[in-house]
C-alpha positions as CSV (number, residue, x, y, z in Angstrom):
1,X,146.1,-91.1,75.4
2,X,144.3,-93.1,78.0
3,X,144.6,-90.1,80.4
4,X,143.1,-87.8,77.8
5,X,140.2,-90.2,77.1
6,X,139.5,-90.3,80.8
7,X,139.6,-86.5,81.0
8,X,137.1,-86.0,78.2
9,X,134.8,-88.8,79.6
10,X,134.9,-87.2,83.0
11,X,134.2,-83.7,81.7
12,X,131.1,-84.9,79.9
13,X,129.9,-87.0,82.9
14,X,130.4,-84.0,85.3
15,X,128.3,-81.8,83.0
16,X,125.6,-84.4,82.6
17,X,125.4,-85.5,86.3
18,X,126.0,-82.3,88.4
19,X,126.5,-84.2,91.7
20,X,129.1,-86.7,90.3
21,X,132.1,-84.5,91.0
22,X,131.3,-84.2,94.7
23,X,131.8,-87.9,95.1
24,X,134.4,-88.5,92.5
25,X,136.9,-85.9,93.7
26,X,137.3,-87.2,97.3
27,X,137.0,-90.8,96.2
28,X,139.6,-90.5,93.4
29,X,142.2,-88.2,95.0
30,X,144.0,-91.0,97.0
31,X,144.5,-93.1,93.8
32,X,144.8,-90.9,90.8
33,X,148.6,-90.5,90.8
34,X,150.8,-92.9,88.8
35,X,154.0,-90.9,89.0
36,X,156.3,-94.0,89.4
37,X,155.0,-95.3,86.0
38,X,154.6,-92.0,84.2
39,X,157.4,-89.9,85.7
40,X,155.0,-86.9,86.1
41,X,155.9,-84.8,89.1
42,X,154.5,-81.3,88.6
43,X,151.1,-82.4,87.3
44,X,149.5,-85.8,87.6
45,X,146.2,-87.7,86.9
46,X,144.7,-86.0,90.0
47,X,144.9,-82.7,88.2
48,X,143.1,-84.2,85.2
49,X,140.4,-85.4,87.6
50,X,139.9,-81.9,89.0
51,X,140.2,-80.1,85.6
52,X,137.6,-82.5,84.1
53,X,135.2,-82.0,87.0
54,X,135.5,-78.3,87.0
55,X,135.3,-78.0,83.2
56,X,132.1,-80.1,83.1
57,X,130.6,-78.2,86.1
58,X,131.2,-74.8,84.7
59,X,129.9,-75.9,81.3
60,X,126.7,-77.0,82.9
61,X,126.4,-73.7,84.9
62,X,127.0,-71.7,81.7
63,X,124.3,-73.5,79.8
64,X,121.7,-73.7,82.7
65,X,118.8,-71.2,82.6
66,X,119.1,-68.4,85.1
67,X,115.5,-67.7,86.0
68,X,116.6,-64.2,87.0
69,X,118.2,-65.3,90.3
70,X,121.0,-63.2,91.6
71,X,122.9,-63.4,94.9
72,X,124.4,-60.5,96.8
73,X,127.9,-60.9,98.1
74,X,128.4,-60.0,101.7
75,X,132.1,-59.2,102.1
76,X,131.9,-59.4,105.8
77,X,131.3,-63.1,105.5
78,X,134.6,-65.0,105.7
79,X,133.2,-67.4,103.1
80,X,133.4,-64.6,100.6
81,X,136.6,-62.7,101.4
82,X,138.9,-65.4,102.7
83,X,139.1,-67.4,99.4
84,X,139.9,-64.2,97.5
85,X,142.6,-63.2,100.1
86,X,144.0,-66.7,100.1
87,X,144.1,-66.8,96.3
88,X,145.9,-63.5,96.0
89,X,148.4,-64.4,98.7
90,X,148.9,-67.7,96.9
91,X,149.6,-66.0,93.6
92,X,152.1,-63.7,95.3
93,X,153.9,-66.7,96.9
94,X,154.0,-68.4,93.5
95,X,155.5,-65.3,91.9
96,X,158.1,-65.0,94.6
97,X,159.1,-68.6,94.3
98,X,159.2,-68.5,90.5
99,X,161.4,-65.3,90.5
100,X,163.7,-66.6,93.2
101,X,164.4,-69.9,91.3
102,X,166.9,-70.1,88.5
103,X,164.4,-70.3,85.6
104,X,165.8,-71.8,82.5
105,X,163.6,-74.2,80.6
106,X,160.5,-75.2,82.5
107,X,159.6,-78.8,82.4
108,X,156.8,-80.9,84.0
109,X,159.4,-83.5,84.9
110,X,161.4,-81.1,87.0
111,X,162.2,-82.1,90.6
112,X,161.5,-80.4,93.9
113,X,164.5,-78.1,93.9
114,X,163.7,-76.6,90.5
115,X,161.4,-73.7,89.4
116,X,158.3,-75.8,88.5
117,X,158.0,-77.0,92.1
118,X,156.4,-73.6,92.8
119,X,153.6,-74.4,90.5
120,X,153.2,-77.9,91.9
121,X,152.5,-76.4,95.4
122,X,150.3,-73.6,94.1
123,X,147.8,-75.8,92.3
124,X,146.1,-77.2,95.5
125,X,144.8,-73.8,96.5
126,X,144.0,-72.9,92.9
127,X,141.8,-75.9,92.4
128,X,140.1,-75.4,95.7
129,X,139.2,-71.8,95.0
130,X,138.0,-72.6,91.5
131,X,135.7,-75.3,93.0
132,X,133.9,-72.8,95.3
133,X,131.2,-71.6,92.8
134,X,130.3,-75.2,92.0
135,X,130.2,-76.0,95.7
136,X,127.9,-73.1,96.4
137,X,125.6,-74.1,93.5
138,X,125.4,-77.7,94.8
139,X,124.6,-76.6,98.4
140,X,122.0,-74.2,97.2
141,X,120.1,-76.7,95.0
142,X,120.6,-80.0,96.9
143,X,122.1,-79.4,100.3
144,X,121.4,-82.9,101.8
145,X,122.5,-84.8,98.7
146,X,125.7,-82.7,98.5
147,X,126.6,-83.6,102.1
148,X,126.0,-87.3,101.4
149,X,128.0,-87.3,98.2
150,X,131.0,-85.6,99.8
151,X,131.0,-87.7,102.9
152,X,130.5,-90.8,100.8
153,X,133.4,-89.9,98.6
154,X,135.7,-89.4,101.6
155,X,134.6,-92.8,103.0
156,X,135.1,-94.5,99.7
157,X,138.6,-93.0,99.2
158,X,139.6,-94.1,102.7
159,X,138.3,-97.6,102.0
160,X,140.5,-97.8,99.0
161,X,143.5,-96.5,100.9
162,X,143.1,-99.1,103.7
163,X,142.8,-101.9,101.2
164,X,146.1,-100.8,99.5
165,X,147.6,-100.7,103.0
166,X,146.5,-104.2,103.7
167,X,148.0,-105.4,100.4
168,X,151.2,-103.5,101.0
169,X,151.8,-105.0,104.4
170,X,150.8,-108.4,103.2
171,X,153.3,-108.2,100.4
172,X,156.3,-106.8,102.4
173,X,156.6,-107.0,106.2
174,X,153.6,-109.2,106.7
175,X,150.1,-108.4,107.9
176,X,150.9,-109.1,111.6
177,X,154.6,-108.2,111.7
178,X,154.7,-105.2,114.0
179,X,158.5,-105.5,114.7
180,X,160.0,-104.8,111.2
181,X,160.8,-101.2,110.5
182,X,158.3,-100.6,107.8
183,X,156.0,-97.6,107.5
184,X,153.2,-97.7,105.0
185,X,152.8,-95.3,102.1
186,X,149.8,-96.8,100.1
187,X,149.5,-94.8,96.8
188,X,150.9,-91.6,98.2
189,X,153.9,-91.5,95.9
190,X,154.8,-88.0,97.1
191,X,156.5,-89.9,99.9
192,X,159.3,-91.0,97.6
193,X,161.3,-88.2,99.3
194,X,159.7,-88.9,102.7
195,X,157.1,-86.8,104.4
196,X,153.7,-87.5,106.0
197,X,151.2,-87.6,103.1
198,X,149.4,-90.7,104.4
199,X,149.4,-89.3,108.0
200,X,147.7,-86.1,107.0
201,X,145.2,-88.0,104.8
202,X,144.2,-90.4,107.5
203,X,143.6,-87.5,109.9
204,X,141.4,-85.8,107.3
205,X,139.4,-88.9,106.3
206,X,139.1,-91.0,109.5
207,X,136.1,-89.0,110.9
208,X,134.0,-90.1,107.9
209,X,134.2,-93.7,109.1
210,X,131.8,-92.5,111.8
211,X,129.6,-91.0,109.1
212,X,129.6,-94.4,107.3
213,X,128.6,-96.2,110.5
214,X,125.8,-93.7,111.2
215,X,124.4,-93.6,107.7
216,X,124.5,-97.4,107.1
217,X,121.1,-98.8,106.3
218,X,120.6,-102.2,108.0
219,X,122.9,-104.7,109.5
220,X,124.8,-105.5,106.2
221,X,125.6,-101.9,105.5
222,X,126.7,-101.3,109.1
223,X,128.9,-104.4,108.9
224,X,130.7,-103.0,105.9
225,X,131.2,-99.7,107.7
226,X,132.4,-101.5,110.7
227,X,135.0,-103.3,108.6
228,X,136.1,-100.0,107.2
229,X,136.5,-98.8,110.9
230,X,138.7,-101.8,111.6
231,X,140.8,-101.3,108.4
232,X,141.2,-97.6,109.1
233,X,142.4,-98.3,112.6
234,X,144.9,-100.8,111.3
235,X,146.1,-98.3,108.7
236,X,146.5,-95.6,111.3
237,X,148.3,-97.9,113.7
238,X,150.7,-99.2,111.1
239,X,151.9,-95.7,110.2
240,X,153.8,-96.0,113.5
241,X,153.4,-92.3,113.7
242,X,152.7,-90.8,117.1
243,X,151.3,-87.7,115.5
244,X,148.7,-89.8,113.7
245,X,147.5,-91.4,116.9
246,X,146.8,-88.0,118.5
247,X,145.4,-86.5,115.3
248,X,142.9,-89.4,114.8
249,X,141.8,-90.1,118.4
250,X,141.4,-86.5,119.7
251,X,139.1,-85.3,116.9
252,X,137.0,-88.4,117.2
253,X,136.3,-87.4,120.8
254,X,135.2,-84.0,119.6
255,X,133.1,-85.7,116.9
256,X,131.5,-87.9,119.5
257,X,130.6,-85.0,121.7
258,X,129.0,-83.0,118.7
259,X,127.0,-86.0,117.6
260,X,125.7,-86.6,121.1
261,X,124.5,-83.0,121.2
262,X,122.9,-83.2,117.8
263,X,121.1,-86.4,118.6
264,X,119.4,-84.6,121.5
265,X,118.7,-81.4,119.7
266,X,121.0,-79.5,122.0
267,X,122.8,-76.3,121.1
268,X,126.6,-76.8,121.2
269,X,127.1,-73.2,122.0
270,X,124.8,-73.4,125.1
271,X,126.3,-76.6,126.4
272,X,130.0,-76.2,125.4
273,X,131.1,-76.6,129.1
274,X,129.3,-79.9,129.7
275,X,131.3,-83.1,130.1
276,X,131.0,-86.1,127.8
277,X,129.2,-89.1,129.3
278,X,128.5,-92.5,127.9
279,X,125.2,-93.6,126.4
280,X,123.5,-96.9,127.4
281,X,122.9,-99.2,124.4
282,X,119.3,-99.2,123.5
283,X,119.1,-101.0,120.1
284,X,121.1,-103.3,117.9
285,X,123.1,-100.4,116.5
286,X,124.2,-99.2,119.9
287,X,125.0,-102.8,121.1
288,X,127.0,-103.4,117.9
289,X,128.8,-100.1,118.4
290,X,130.0,-101.2,121.8
291,X,131.3,-104.5,120.3
292,X,133.1,-102.6,117.6
293,X,134.7,-100.2,120.2
294,X,135.9,-103.3,122.1
295,X,137.3,-104.8,118.9
296,X,139.2,-101.6,118.1
297,X,140.7,-101.4,121.5
298,X,141.9,-105.0,121.2
299,X,143.3,-104.1,117.8
300,X,145.3,-101.2,119.3
301,X,146.7,-103.4,122.0
302,X,147.5,-106.1,119.5
303,X,149.6,-103.8,117.4
304,X,151.3,-102.1,120.3
305,X,152.1,-105.4,122.0
306,X,152.7,-107.6,118.9
307,X,156.0,-106.1,118.1
308,X,158.8,-103.7,119.2
309,X,158.7,-101.1,116.5
310,X,156.0,-98.9,118.1
311,X,157.7,-99.2,121.5
312,X,161.0,-98.1,120.0
313,X,159.2,-95.1,118.4
314,X,157.7,-94.0,121.7
315,X,161.0,-94.5,123.5
316,X,162.7,-92.2,121.0
317,X,160.3,-89.3,121.5
318,X,162.7,-87.1,123.4
319,X,165.5,-87.6,121.0
320,X,163.2,-87.0,118.0
321,X,161.9,-83.8,119.5
322,X,165.5,-82.4,120.0
323,X,166.3,-83.1,116.3
324,X,163.0,-81.6,115.2
325,X,163.7,-78.5,117.1
326,X,167.1,-78.1,115.5
327,X,165.5,-78.8,112.1
328,X,162.8,-76.1,112.7
329,X,165.4,-73.6,113.9
330,X,167.4,-74.0,110.7
331,X,164.3,-73.6,108.6
332,X,163.3,-70.4,110.3
333,X,166.9,-69.1,109.9
334,X,166.3,-69.1,106.1
335,X,164.1,-66.0,106.6
336,X,166.7,-63.2,106.4
337,X,164.9,-60.0,105.6
338,X,161.6,-58.3,106.7
339,X,160.0,-59.2,103.4
340,X,161.0,-62.8,103.9
341,X,159.3,-62.9,107.3
342,X,156.2,-61.2,106.0
343,X,155.8,-62.7,102.5
344,X,158.0,-65.8,102.7
345,X,160.8,-67.2,100.4
346,X,158.3,-68.3,97.8
347,X,156.4,-71.4,97.1
348,X,158.5,-74.5,96.5
349,X,161.8,-73.0,97.5
350,X,162.3,-74.7,100.9
351,X,164.1,-77.9,99.7
352,X,166.6,-76.0,97.5
353,X,167.3,-73.3,100.2
354,X,167.6,-75.8,103.0
355,X,170.0,-78.1,101.0
356,X,172.2,-75.2,100.0
357,X,172.1,-73.4,103.3
358,X,173.3,-76.1,105.7
359,X,176.1,-78.7,105.4
360,X,174.0,-81.1,107.5
361,X,171.1,-80.7,105.2
362,X,172.5,-81.5,101.8
363,X,170.6,-83.7,99.3
364,X,171.4,-87.4,99.1
365,X,171.5,-87.0,95.3
366,X,169.9,-85.1,92.5
367,X,168.7,-85.6,88.9
368,X,168.5,-83.2,86.0
369,X,167.4,-83.5,82.4
370,X,169.8,-81.7,80.0
371,X,170.3,-81.2,76.3
372,X,173.2,-80.4,74.0
373,X,173.6,-80.0,70.3
374,X,174.8,-83.2,68.6
375,X,177.5,-83.4,65.9
376,X,174.8,-83.8,63.3
377,X,172.8,-80.7,64.5
378,X,170.2,-82.8,66.3
379,X,169.3,-82.3,70.0
380,X,171.0,-84.7,72.3
381,X,169.1,-85.6,75.5
382,X,170.8,-86.9,78.6
383,X,170.4,-87.0,82.4
384,X,172.9,-85.8,84.9
385,X,172.7,-88.1,88.0
386,X,174.6,-86.8,91.1
387,X,175.6,-88.3,94.4
388,X,175.3,-86.7,97.8
389,X,176.1,-83.0,98.3
390,X,177.7,-82.9,101.7
391,X,177.8,-86.3,103.4
392,X,179.6,-89.3,102.0
393,X,177.4,-91.6,104.2
394,X,174.4,-90.7,102.1
395,X,175.8,-92.4,98.9
396,X,173.3,-94.7,97.3
397,X,170.2,-93.3,99.1
398,X,169.0,-91.5,96.0
399,X,168.3,-93.2,92.7
400,X,166.9,-92.8,89.2
401,X,164.2,-95.6,89.1
402,X,161.7,-97.2,86.7
403,X,159.1,-99.9,87.3
404,X,159.8,-103.1,85.5
405,X,158.2,-106.5,85.1
406,X,160.0,-109.7,86.0
407,X,159.5,-113.4,85.8
408,X,160.8,-115.9,88.4
409,X,164.4,-117.2,87.9
410,X,165.5,-114.2,85.8
411,X,168.9,-112.7,86.3
412,X,169.6,-109.2,84.9
413,X,172.3,-107.3,83.2
414,X,172.4,-103.5,82.6
415,X,174.0,-101.5,79.8
416,X,174.9,-97.9,80.3
417,X,176.2,-95.2,77.9
418,X,177.6,-92.5,80.1
419,X,180.4,-90.1,80.9
420,X,181.9,-89.0,84.2
421,X,181.6,-85.2,84.6
422,X,182.7,-84.7,88.2
423,X,185.1,-84.7,89.9
424,X,187.7,-84.4,87.2
425,X,190.3,-87.2,86.9
426,X,188.8,-89.2,89.8
427,X,187.0,-92.5,89.4
428,X,183.3,-92.5,90.3
429,X,181.4,-95.4,91.9
430,X,177.9,-96.3,90.9
431,X,175.4,-99.1,91.7
432,X,172.6,-100.6,89.6
433,X,169.9,-102.5,91.3
434,X,166.7,-104.4,90.4
435,X,164.7,-104.7,93.7
436,X,161.3,-105.6,95.0
437,X,160.1,-102.3,96.3
438,X,156.8,-100.6,96.8
439,X,158.3,-97.1,97.5
440,X,160.7,-96.8,100.4
441,X,161.9,-100.2,101.4
442,X,163.8,-102.9,99.5
443,X,162.9,-106.6,99.5
444,X,164.9,-109.0,97.5
445,X,167.5,-107.4,95.2
446,X,170.0,-108.0,92.4
447,X,172.7,-105.5,92.2
448,X,176.1,-104.6,90.6
449,X,178.7,-102.0,91.5
450,X,181.0,-100.3,89.0
451,X,184.0,-98.1,89.3
452,X,184.0,-95.7,86.4
453,X,187.2,-94.2,85.0
454,X,187.0,-90.5,84.1
455,X,188.2,-91.1,80.5
456,X,188.7,-87.4,80.0
457,X,185.0,-86.8,80.0
458,X,184.4,-89.0,77.0
459,X,181.3,-91.1,76.5
460,X,181.8,-94.8,77.4
461,X,179.9,-98.0,77.4
462,X,179.5,-100.0,80.6
463,X,178.0,-103.5,81.0
464,X,177.0,-104.7,84.5
465,X,176.0,-108.2,85.5
466,X,173.7,-108.1,88.5
467,X,174.0,-110.6,91.3
468,X,171.7,-111.4,94.2
469,X,168.5,-113.2,95.0
470,X,165.9,-114.3,92.5
471,X,162.9,-112.0,92.3
472,X,159.2,-112.8,91.9
473,X,157.4,-116.0,92.7
474,X,155.1,-114.5,95.3
475,X,151.5,-115.5,95.8
476,X,149.1,-113.7,93.4
477,X,147.5,-111.7,96.2
478,X,150.8,-110.4,97.4
479,X,152.8,-109.8,94.3
480,X,155.7,-107.4,95.0
481,X,156.4,-104.6,92.5
482,X,159.9,-104.4,91.1
483,X,162.0,-101.4,90.1
484,X,165.3,-100.7,88.5
485,X,167.5,-98.2,90.2
486,X,170.7,-96.4,89.4
487,X,172.7,-94.4,92.0
488,X,176.0,-92.5,92.3
489,X,177.8,-93.3,95.5
490,X,180.5,-90.7,95.8
491,X,180.3,-87.3,97.4
492,X,180.1,-84.5,94.9
493,X,180.3,-86.9,91.9
494,X,178.0,-86.9,88.9
495,X,177.6,-88.8,85.6
496,X,175.8,-88.0,82.4
497,X,173.7,-90.8,81.0
498,X,172.1,-90.9,77.6
499,X,171.1,-94.5,77.3
500,X,170.3,-97.4,79.7
501,X,169.4,-101.0,78.9
502,X,168.1,-103.7,81.2
503,X,167.5,-107.3,80.1
504,X,167.5,-110.9,81.4
505,X,168.2,-114.1,79.6
506,X,165.7,-113.3,76.8
507,X,167.7,-110.1,75.9
508,X,164.4,-108.1,75.9
509,X,164.7,-104.5,76.8
510,X,162.7,-103.9,80.0
511,X,163.0,-100.1,80.2
512,X,160.8,-97.5,78.5
513,X,162.2,-94.2,77.2
514,X,165.7,-95.7,77.7
515,X,167.4,-92.9,75.7
516,X,165.5,-90.0,77.4
517,X,164.2,-88.7,74.1
518,X,160.8,-88.1,75.9
519,X,162.5,-86.3,78.7
520,X,162.1,-88.0,82.1
521,X,158.8,-89.7,81.1
522,X,158.7,-93.2,82.8
523,X,161.6,-92.3,85.1
524,X,161.1,-91.5,88.8
525,X,163.6,-90.1,91.3
526,X,163.4,-91.8,94.7
527,X,165.1,-91.4,98.0
528,X,165.5,-93.8,100.9
529,X,166.1,-93.4,104.7
530,X,167.3,-89.8,104.6
531,X,164.6,-87.1,103.8
532,X,165.8,-84.1,105.8
533,X,166.0,-81.3,103.2
534,X,162.7,-82.0,101.5
535,X,160.4,-81.3,104.5
536,X,160.4,-79.0,107.5
537,X,158.1,-81.4,109.3
538,X,155.7,-78.7,110.5
539,X,152.7,-77.3,108.7
540,X,152.9,-73.9,110.4
541,X,156.6,-73.4,109.7
542,X,156.3,-74.5,106.1
543,X,153.5,-72.0,105.6
544,X,155.6,-69.3,107.3
545,X,158.8,-70.1,105.4
546,X,157.3,-70.3,101.9
547,X,154.2,-68.0,102.2
548,X,155.3,-65.7,105.0
549,X,153.4,-64.5,108.0
550,X,150.7,-63.3,105.6
551,X,150.1,-66.7,104.2
552,X,150.3,-68.4,107.6
553,X,147.7,-66.1,109.2
554,X,145.3,-66.4,106.2
555,X,145.4,-70.3,106.4
556,X,144.9,-70.1,110.2
557,X,142.0,-67.7,109.6
558,X,140.5,-70.2,107.2
559,X,140.7,-73.0,109.6
560,X,139.6,-70.9,112.6
561,X,136.6,-69.5,110.8
562,X,135.6,-72.9,109.5
563,X,135.9,-74.5,112.9
564,X,133.9,-71.6,114.5
565,X,131.2,-72.0,112.0
566,X,130.7,-75.7,112.4
567,X,131.4,-75.9,116.2
568,X,129.7,-72.8,117.6
569,X,128.6,-70.7,114.6
570,X,125.6,-70.7,112.2
571,X,126.3,-74.1,110.7
572,X,126.8,-75.9,114.0
573,X,123.5,-77.8,113.6
574,X,124.3,-79.1,110.1
575,X,124.6,-82.8,109.7
576,X,128.1,-82.5,108.3
577,X,129.4,-80.1,110.9
578,X,130.8,-82.7,113.4
579,X,132.7,-84.5,110.7
580,X,134.2,-81.4,109.2
581,X,135.2,-80.1,112.6
582,X,136.9,-83.4,113.4
583,X,138.6,-83.6,110.0
584,X,140.1,-80.1,110.1
585,X,141.1,-80.5,113.7
586,X,142.9,-83.7,112.9
587,X,145.0,-82.4,110.0
588,X,146.0,-79.3,112.1
589,X,147.2,-81.7,114.9
590,X,149.2,-83.7,112.4
591,X,150.7,-80.4,111.2
592,X,152.3,-79.9,114.6
593,X,154.9,-82.5,113.6
594,X,154.5,-83.0,109.9
595,X,154.4,-81.0,106.6
596,X,151.1,-81.0,104.8
597,X,151.3,-78.3,102.0
598,X,154.1,-80.2,100.1
599,X,151.5,-82.9,99.2
600,X,149.1,-81.1,96.8
601,X,146.4,-83.8,97.0
602,X,146.2,-83.6,100.8
603,X,146.6,-79.8,100.7
604,X,143.6,-79.6,98.3
605,X,141.4,-81.6,100.7
606,X,142.4,-79.3,103.6
607,X,141.4,-76.2,101.6
608,X,138.3,-77.8,100.0
609,X,136.9,-79.0,103.3
610,X,137.7,-75.7,104.9
611,X,135.8,-73.8,102.1
612,X,133.0,-76.3,102.4
613,X,132.6,-75.6,106.1
614,X,132.4,-71.8,105.4
615,X,129.7,-72.5,102.7
616,X,127.5,-74.8,104.8
617,X,124.0,-73.4,105.1
618,X,122.8,-72.4,108.5
619,X,120.3,-74.5,110.4
620,X,118.0,-73.2,113.1
621,X,118.7,-74.5,116.6
622,X,115.2,-76.0,116.8
623,X,115.4,-77.7,113.5
624,X,115.6,-81.4,113.4
625,X,119.0,-82.8,112.4
626,X,118.6,-85.0,109.4
627,X,120.4,-88.4,109.7
628,X,123.4,-88.8,107.5
629,X,121.7,-91.4,105.4
630,X,118.4,-89.6,105.0
């Protein structure tokens, strides 16, 4: 109900204030996903944000007077034909993925190996293509304001992400603990099965820190932007991802060169072979910039020398590359026929195909909502929770979870109504846990193990008394979230569960939708440590495997045309050109070692910023470059 109220409010606001969506979309994307609380996997609150903004924007366009204006479409312009080609190729990949899956009863709570995952991955491109007419209208009527709103939204979104990162590290490993093996996730809940969502987002958003610094008005505004730069650097460093370091630093060098050329009214095309050289500080902003640069360098050395985790990561580079190469080779071997190579296996099919195709790539567990007819004719809902597919060592690394609230000094007990379904006539081991956990790493835990008798497949009641450390009691500014988790430990084993209870001394039920009558609402699958089958860890290979050579070449064409336009093409003098060039370059660098398209929010930003670069109006070489804040 709250989500619908927000949707209607946003739709009206987007229709009333035409520029609102340009800020709201990039600012809200990093936060508007509450999957651990709602259980939504295929669609989320971010889709409501985009739907509301587009609905309001199109309603405004439909009601606005035309004044006889018409535009001629020039199909030689990549900004016109590329979105159409990408959209058609995306629909083809969606169709191939949907047909290839075992379609039974679609559900918005289905996981990543099921048919609806195709729709989950298709929606990023769909939203970006639908936004193009509104983007063109905004650039035509208010080009400078449009640029400021988009850049401001990107900076605001990044600011929020960095604040969540600071809280996350404060609550778990510690703000200055650079030795513990803890990698941040912020509110990118898509990382519940691993991946590099935050890596790709930081690569896309970090260049807009420079925009914030340059557009700041006065010392106080600049100080706020400088604080954002410090926080963004901290967030990038504490990903402990070597790919992020390259993808943030290298594009910033490109950005610096483009801004230097713009500031002097020089044409990047004419001076593309010149070398970068440093500027002497001439005013307070320049002097403060040098101080900020020194502070950021010290911050980098502090993180690298303040703990051993980053050193361990660097030392493991050769070993990691060997395992990645093997992983990539397996992924490519999924393409069996000429049509597979050309058109791909279909959107969303990679996890299921990889898990079933290689004994070393099996899932650590799985979850499926099922129904059966009850004795009284009613529909009986239950969940089948399975253990690892191929490796007994992966037992317990996949869980059915739900967020719960706790008070200090509470000890918990769990009640389960279940039946053992596989293997027949063999006991099955399970574990129930209540743990402090943001997403990937456990803090303090209470847990209980149980060995379930087969009981001939009959339903049975199980009560578990959890033991372990007391939870809660943290400072108000570093409260750790707590979740309940249930896992199957044995290889090839599975249990059906139709009711779960969790209570402490007060006997109050802590779980919502405990009988699954609302499907998997409120429940969230989560993996730990082992994430191999869910990602191919390479943007270019994930495009090739799921969308084929056609999809790969079209996405590369989008990025190449966008970069040409803002680096050396007609929009190279535009005030946003340097930031878009750095942003797109950064995410393509991250894509060398990470998947990107399996995170719809980040994939949308890639497509949206690429389309924005293609739509930027041309500026004459002799025209004065307007400052970002003006």
